[in-house]
N, C-alpha and C positions, 0 to 999 in steps of 0.2 A: 278316817282310816281305821280299819280293824288290824291290830298289830298283836301278834302272838309270839311268845318266846318259849321254845322247848329246850330243856337242858337234860342231856343224857350223861349220867355220872357213874363211873365204876373204876375198877382197877385196870392197870395196863395188862393186856392179855385177855380181857373179857369181851373184846369186840366193840368197844365204845365207838371207835372211829369207823369201823365197818358199818355199824348200825346208823351212825350219823350220816355217812355218805349215801347209804341206801334210802333213808328218809328224805335227804336233801333232793336226790334225783326224783323220788316219788312226788314230793311237793311241787317240784318244777314241772313235772308232767301233768299235774293237776291245774296248771296255769297260775300258780301262786308266785309272787316274788319272794326270793329266798336269799338270806345272807347268813353265813356260818362263821363261827369263831371256835378256836380250840384252846383249852388250857390243860397242859399236861406236865407231869413231873419227869425228871431225867432218869428214868429207870425202865427196864424192859418188862418187869413184872411187878405187880403190887402198886402201892400208892393209891392216889385218887386223881383221876383225870375226868374232864368233862368236855362235852361237845355241845355247843349252843347252835340251834337252828331257829332263826327268826323268820317268820313268814308274815306277809302282808299283801294288801291289794294295790300297792304301789311300790316303786323301786326302793330298795334299801341300801344303805351305805355304811352302816355301823351296827355293832352289837348292842345288847342291852344289859343292864346290871341285874335286874330282877327276872325271875322266870315265872311263867304261867303254868307250866307243867314240868315237874321234876321227875325224870325216870331214874330211880335209884337202884342200881344193880348191886350195890353193897350197902350194909347198914350205916357205915360212916358217912355215906352220901346224904342220908336223911339228917344226921346230926349236924354236919358241917354246912350243908347247902340249903337245908330246910328253912333257915332264917332268912334266905334271900327270895323266898316265895312272894310273889305279888299278891295283892288283895284279891281274894276269890280264886287263887291258884290251887292246884291239887298236886299230890305226890302219888306216883305210881311206883310201888315198892316191890322188888323181887324177893320178898321174904315173908316173915310172919306178919299177921295183921297188927296194925298199930292205930292209935286214935288219929283220925283225920287223914288216913291214907287209903288208897286202893291197893290192896295186897294181892299179888299174883306170884306164885312160885314159878318164875320163868324157867329155871333149870329143871325143876321137877316135871313141868309140862313137857319140855323138850325131851327129857329122858323117857317119859311115858310114851311119846309119839314116835321117837326115833331110836331109842336105846342109848342115847348119848346127850350130853348137856351142851354140845357145841352150838346148837341152834337156839339157845336161850334168848339171844338178842333178836332173833327173828320173831319169837313169840312176843317180845316186847314191842317190836316194830308194828306188828299187826294190831296190838292193843292200842298203840298211840293213834294210828290212822283211824281206827273205829271210834276211839274216844273223842276225836276231833270232828267226827261226823262225816268223814270222807269215804268214798267208794274204795274198796280194796283192790279193784282190777289194776290200777296203775302200779300198786305195790307188787302184785303178782307178776306183772310184766317186767318190772325191774329185776325181780328175783330170777326170772328166766333169762334175761339178758346177761346177768352176772354169772350164773352157774351152768347154763346149758352147755356152752362150748367147753368149759373147763372141767365140769364134774359130771355132766350127763343128766338125763331126764329124771332119774330116780332121786337125785339130790334136789333138783328143782321141786319135785312133787312133795318131798319131805319138808322143805322150807315153806311151801304153800300151806301145808297142813298145820305147821306151827304158827304161821301168821294168822290163819283162819281161827285157830283155837284161841289165840290171844285176843282176837276181836270178839269172840263169843263170850269170853270171861269178863269183858268190861261192858257188855251190853246193858246191865242194870244201871250203869253210871252215865249212859249217853245223855247228852244235852246239858251237862254240868259246866262245860267250858265253851266260851265264845271264841271261835276261830274264824279267820277270813273265809269268805265264800269262794269256792274253787271255780276258776275259769270264767267268771261272769264278765262279759264285755272285754275280755283280753285274749290275745292269742297265747297259746301255750309257749312259755319260755323254757324250752326243754334243754337248752345248752347250758351246762354248768361247768365252771372251771375255777381252779385255784390260782393264786398269784404265781406260785412256782410253775404250774403247768403253762400259764400264759407266757411267762418268760421263756420257757423251753420252746414252745411253739413259735414264738417270735424270733428266736435265734435260728431255729431250724428253717423257717420260711425265708429268712434273710440270707440263707446259704452257708451257715456255719458247717464246717466239715471236720473239725477236730475239737473235742472237749476233754480237758484233763482236770482232775480234782482228787483231793483226798477227802472222803466224806466227812461233813461237819454240819450239824444242825445250825440254822434252818435251811441251808442252801442245798442239802442233799437231794431234795425233791426235784430240783432242776436237772441235776446230774442223772438221776434215775429215769426221769421222763425222757431225756434225750437218748438214754440207752434203750428205752422201750420203743422209740420211733426211729432208731438209727438206720434201719434197713430202708424205710420209706424215704428218708431224706439223704441217705448216703453219708452218714456221720460215723467217724471213728471215735469211740469212747474209751478213754484210758483212765483207770483208777491208779494214780501214782502212789509211790511209797510214802510221799510226804508232800507238803505244799511247795517246798523249794523245787522239787522235781516237777511239780505240776505247772508252775509258772514258766520254768525254763523249757518244758516241752512245748507249751503254747507259743513261746517266743520262737523256738525252732521251727514250728509249723508256719508261723507268719513269715519268717525269713524265706521259706520255700514258696510263699504265695498262698497258703491255705488260710481261709478265715477261721480263727480259733478263739476259744473262750475258756476261762477258768471259773469255777464256782468255789466259794469259800465263805468262811465267817471270820470274825475279828481276830481270833487267835491264829488262824491259818493265814489270814492276810498279813499278819505281823511277820510271818516267815517269808512271805512273797515280796516284801518291800524292796530288797536288793534287786530282785528281778524286775520290779516296776522301774527302778532307775536304769537298769540295763536296757529295757525297751525304750526309755526316754533318750538314751544316748544313741542307740542303734536306729532310732526313729522308725519303730515298728508298731503296727496297730494291735497291741495287746489289749484284750477286753476282759475285764474281771467283774463278776457278779458277787457283790459283798453282802451277804445276809447278816444283818446286825442282830446282836443279842446283848444282854447286859454283861458288862465286865466290871472291874478288871479281871484278868486271867480267865479262868473258866466261868466265873460269875454265876449267872443263872442260865445254863445252856439251852433250856427249852422255853425261855420267856422272850419278851420283845423289848426293843429299845431303839432309839435313834442317837446312839452315843458315838458313832464312828465317823461322823461327817468331817470333823477337823482332821482326824487321823487319815482319812482317804485323801483329803485335799493336800495334805503336806507329806504324804507317804513318798519316800524316796529321797536319797541324799542328792544335793545339788538342786539346780533350778531347771525345770523343763515343763512344757505345757501338758495339761491333761484336762479332760472334761468329766463332769460328774452328773449323772442322771438319777432321779429318785421317783419312780412311779408311785401313784397313790391308789390305783385300782387295777384289777386284772386287765381291763382294756388298755390302760396306759402302759402297763407292764409289757403287753404284747407289742404295742407300737414302738415303745422306747427301746426295746431290744434291737430293733432294726436301726433306729436312729443312732444308738451307741456304736453299732458296727460300722455304719456309714461314716460317722464322725472319725472313728479311729482310723479307717482306711483313707479317708480323704486327707486327713492332716497327719497321718503317719505318727501317731502318738498314743500313749495309753489312755484308755477310757474305763471308768469305773461306774457300774450301775449299783445303786444302793437299794437294798430291800431290807426286810426285817421279818421276824417270826409272824407278826400280825398279818402282813401282806402275803407272806409265803403260804400260810395255811388257810387264809380266808377263802371261802368259796361262795360264789354268787351266780345267778343265772342272768343271761343276756342274749342278744342276738348272736348267732354263731360267728366266730371269727373266720376270716379268709386265710386259711393256712396253706394256700398254694405256694409252692416253691418259687420264689422270685429273688434270685441272688442279687446282692448289692453290687455296685460298681467298686471293684478293688483298686481302681486308679493305678493300674500297672501298664507300663508302656511295653509294647511288644517289638518295636522297631527302633531301638536306641541308636543314636548316632555313633560314629567312630570315636568321638571325643567325649563319650558318656562319662559323667561324674555322678556317682551315687548321691553325694551330698553337695551338689552344686548350689551356690548361694543364689537365692531367688528373692524377688520382691515379696512374695507371699510367705516365704519361709519353707514352703513345701518343695522338696527336690524331686526330680523324676525317679520313679521307682521301677527298676527292672528286676527280673528274677535271676537267681544264680543258675548257671548251666545253659544260659541262652547265648546270644551273639555278643553280649557286652560282658566285660569283666566287672563283677560285683564284689566290692571289698567292704567289709564292715569290721568295726573294732570297738571294744568297750572303752578303750582309752579315748581321749580327745584326738581328733583326726583332721586331716585336710579334706578338701572337697572330693578327692578320689578315694577316701576311706582309709588311708594309711595313717598310722600313729604319728603324732607330732607333738613337739613341745615348743613350737613356734607360737609365742604368746599372742601375736597379732592374729594368727589364724584361729586361735582359741576364741578371741573376741568376735571375729566374723561369724564363726559357726554358732557360738552361743546366741548372738544377736539374730542369726537366721532362725534358729529354733524358736526363739521367743516371739518372732513376728507371726508365727502361726496363731497366736492369741488374737490378733487383729481380725482374722477371718472367723475364728470360733466365736468371738464376742458378737460379731455382726450377725451370725446365724443362731445365736443362743435363743432357745425357746422362750417366748414370753410367758409370764404366769397366767393362769386361768382365773378369771374373776367370776364369782357366783354371788348372786344377791342383787339388791337394788343398786342401780348406777349412782344414785344420789346419796347413798349411805355414807355417813361421816365416820362411822365406827367400822373398823376393819380387823378381821382375823387373818393373820398371816400363818401359813403352814407349808410344809414340804413333805414329800414322800407319803407314807401310809396314813398320815393324819388327815388326808383329804376327806375321807368319808365321814368320820366323826365331826369334823368342822362343818361340813356341808349340812349335816343333820342339825347341828347346833344353830346354824344360821336360820334354817327353816323354823325351828322351835321358837327362837327368839323373835323372828319377824312375825310369827303368828300371834305374838303378844304385843305387837306394835313397837318393837325395839328399834328397828332400822339399822341393820348391820349387814355387811357383806364379807366375802372371803376372798383372799388372794392366795392361790396355791402355786408353788414353784415345783415343777417336775424336772427342771434343770437347775441344779444348785451351784454349778460352776462351769464356765463363766456365767455370772448372773446377768440376765437380760436387763438392759437399761430401761426397758419399757415398764418394768415393775415399779420404777421410781415415781411415775405419774400418779398411779393409784395411791401409793403410799403418801405422797405429799398432799393429796387432797383430803386425806383422812385427818380427823381431829383426835382420834384415839386409835392406837394400833396395839394389838395384843398378838404376840407370837406364840404359837402353840407347838411345843416340842416334847418328844419323848426322851429327854435327857435332863440333867440337873442344871447345866450352865447356860442354856440358851445359845447353842453353838451357831445356829443359822442367824439368829438375831444379831449376834456379834458380827457375822460376815456382812449382813446388810448395812450395819453401821459403818464398817470399814470401807464398804463400797460407796458410802455417801448417799445411800438410798433412803435412809430413815435416821431421824435424830432420837426422838423419844420412843421407846417401845416397851410396853409392859410384857412380862413373861408369864406364861402358864406352862409349867413343866410337870412331867410325870416320869418317875424312874423306879417304880416298884416292880417292874417286869410285866405289868398288865397294860393292854392298850387303852387309849381314851375311848369313851363312848360319847355320842352326841348329847345325851342327857347330862353327863358329867360336865362337859364344857359349858353347856347352857346354865347349869346350876352354879358353876364357879364364876360365871360372868354376871350373874344376877346381882 
């Protein structure tokens, strides 16, 4: 496999992300497999951010630590990131000539051609494509697709001139870098999507009609994507004044029968916790997407972590059922958005979908998703009987759900209540209703998604992971097996209730290592409490950066 990592580094406001996404789509249209990661500081201007684009001739699931080509839009990028250059790598620097670098004055070229420096990143993009030996036509096509409708033909042509000039300036250095060959023997994988976008489309296609949020990194991208496609899917998008209002708006919408969702991060979810309990008592299908980032408090607001698993599991006072999902790839994110909604509505209970900055911002190419609107079954009865009871005690724990304003009287209350929904302090009624709610777990456990196994079936060594660590663990398995190690991976995309099927693979293994983006091994502890594993080694990471496949393989060696 030919594997190449490009790193674009500059200050916030210099167009690092814009250039990254432009090149990502260009490489995808060239028929290359693409995987991107982002590292950025919590500031609007300044600092040093970078955007990694890894390309190869086979599917990718993880980022890389070193870079083969560093595009430095600021001098500090050379100083800080130059030491992470792979053997034989090069630096493309947007400033004065330095030893060992290819120097192009991106801003000067852009100003000369257009009268302004705003297209400096397009100059750099053209230089990158040419330096890697690829045709410029796909880059020009992407520039037209981005700017023609918004800015007009003149802006498209100006960008094309800038890209062309960047390519001309690096012509003397052509052939110095070995990049994967474009499109040979592979169909073009032109559809690229981020984790946040996949969640948004999954929710929209499943029939979400109301979304409320107070913007908070890294989940804001879901909220803004739903706002972008709201007309296509008929979604009402509401930016609430705070997270308390957001969760209560969503609960109100579900009471009226509307599939609703909230998006937030750890600090915002902390404010929503009382609302989660309210949904548990009212038995309403509140769905929350929780984008994790390092805490406590504001912590590292633009970095990644898997530190909120226990928090999500125990969020809310009292005892009531909930389900937790944690996708590991954009494909899983899209599919599990539907599963989360279906579970919430079938069992009339809160459901939390756990993401994080790594999954939210990663972008990769794949076969196009089917985003056709296919609304979930809301499990609402339209012809309730005369003796309808909103909280009727049933064997499954799920009561018939009718909508207010219909033929039946629908009574709900946040206090403990009788089967007809009225407040009670009858302690025997309390026990009946609490037992009823708890019985929902029987059905939820029976339907829990089994973990996905990857690697040799006879492997005695096992990596266990959940959520966004899927990709890095999968790459580590491939790396280690190529050296004759004999190791497999077990990935849980549903982390509560935990599928009993996971126990079979765990019990067969002689060595189990749980890989988690937290300090304490939260999921490993849950597996032990569930009796699915006895001994389990931990591999943890909590510096705010995601795992890579090469890191996991190295630490297991």
